[in-house]
N, C-alpha and C positions, 0 to 999 in steps of 0.2 A: 777652310777646315778649321775647326776649333778643337783644341785638346785641353782636357781637364787634368790637372795634376792633383792627386790626393795627398793629404798629409800622411806620413808614415807613423806606425806605432811600433815601439820597441818595448821589450819586457826584460825586467831584472828580477832575479829570485835568489834566495840564499843557496839553493841547490844548482844554480846556473853555472855556466862556464863562459869566460870571455872569448873563447874560440867559437862559441855558438853564433848563429845568425841573429839572435835577439828576438826570436818569435815566442809566442806563448808556450809552444811545445818545447822549444830549445832556447831558453832565456840566457841573457848575459848574467855574469856574477856580480858586476859592479856598475854603479851609476857612472863612474868615470868612463868605462868602455861604452856605455850607452851614449854618453855625451859626445864621444868621438864619432858616433854614427848619425846623430841627428842633424836636421836642417830646420830652418824656420818653418813653423807650423806643425812640427812633429810632437808626439807625446811619448814620454817614457813612463810606462806603467810599472810601479815598484810593488812586487808581490810581498805579502806579509811574511813574518818570521824574523829571526834574529840574524843580522849580518855581523859576524865577528871580524872587525876591522884589524888589520895588521900594519906594521911599519913598512912592509913591502908594498903596500898600496898607496903610499904617499905619492901623489901625482906631481907635485912640484915643491921646491924649496926656494925661498927668496929671503936672503938675510937670515934672521933667526926664526922665520916662520916656516913650518912644515904644513903645506896645504894638502890634506889627505884627498879630498875630492875637490877638484878645481874646475868650476864651470866657466869655460872661456867662450863658448859659442853663443852668440846673440841671436835672438829672434828678431822680429820686426813688429811694428805697431799692429798690423793686421794679422801677423803670423807669429805669435809668441811660441817659445819652446816650453813645453809643460813637463814637469817631473811630479807625477801624482801617485799617491798610494792607490793600489788597484782595488776598486769597489770599496767594500767595507773592511778590507784587510789592514793589518797594522805592521808596517815595516819598522823595525827597531835596529838602529845602527849602534853597535857597542864598541866604543873606542878605548876600553879599559887597557888593552894590550898595546896601544900606540903611545910609546914613550921615547921619542927620539931625543938623544942626548943633546943638550944645548939649544933646543928648538922650542918655540911656542907651537902648540898643536892647534890647527885650524881645521875643524872637522869638515865643514862645507864652506868653500870660499867661492863667491860668485863675482868675477870681474866682468861677466857678461851683462847685457841689458836685454830687456823684453823677455824675461823668463818668469815662470810661475812654478813655485814649489808648494806642494799641498800634502798634508797628512803624514809627514815624516817625523819620526821620533829618534832623538840622539841621546845616548846615555854614556856615562863613564869617561868623558873627555878629561885627560890628565894635564896637570902642570908639571913640567920636568925641570924647571929652572929655579934658582934662588934669586932673591931680590925682588924689586918691583917689576912684575911681569904679569902676563895673563895668557890663557888659552881661550879659544872661542868655539862655540857650537856652530853658528851660522854667521859668516861675515859677508856683508854686501859692499861692493865698490861700484856696482853698475847702476843704471837708471831704468825707471819704468818697470821695476820688478815687483812681483807679488809673492809674499811669504804668508801662507795661510795654513792655519791649524797645525803648526809645528810645535813640538814638545822637546825641550832640552832639560834633562834632569839627572840627578844622582851622579854628578861629576864634579870637577873643580873649575870648569870654564864658565865664563859669562855666557849667557844664552845667545843673544843676538847683538851684533856690533855693526853699526852702519854710520859712517861719518863722511862718506863720499857718495857721489851720484845724486840723483834727484828723482822726484815723483815716484818713490817707492812706497808700497803699501804693506804694512804688517798687520794681519787680520787674525784675531783669535789665536794667538800664539801664547804658549805657556813656558816659563822657565822657572824651575823650583828645585830646592834641595841640592843646590850647587854651592860648594864651599872650598876655597883654595887653602888647604892645610899645608901646602908644600912651601910656597915662596914667602909670603908675609902673614900667613894665617888670616 
């Protein structure tokens, strides 16, 4: 007997609830909750609209970093985990209200490998510390990841930060109109 295992699809929407099952009819509210549900080969479809991010959504803190969405689950070479904007919709994650005292804000932090993010927009990432510091839109510490058609703008953070991992692809990403007026101008 042969059995075929299909990849699962999960959905996230601004009107969702993390207590939902993550279906298109009953989507999750956060990418973090979807990340908890995925396995290699799965796709998370992110519906359009504005996601008003809050400090309560900070997934992890390490030292002075507050990782709001922390992608820890890795896919495999043949079964990457995908986080894609749904069809032609535009998901916008607004981090304007995320200002944890004494922390650098890291909007999307990927320590996982073999993941693919596509079509996500991040705005309003704040710097909350003085001195030589930074906040980050997308940080990559994994390997074999693809960051495609991402947009990071109108905030204080650097757009994309990747100094660890290998074989990562950054394709058609834009970062603009970001200026740190808080720490060292």
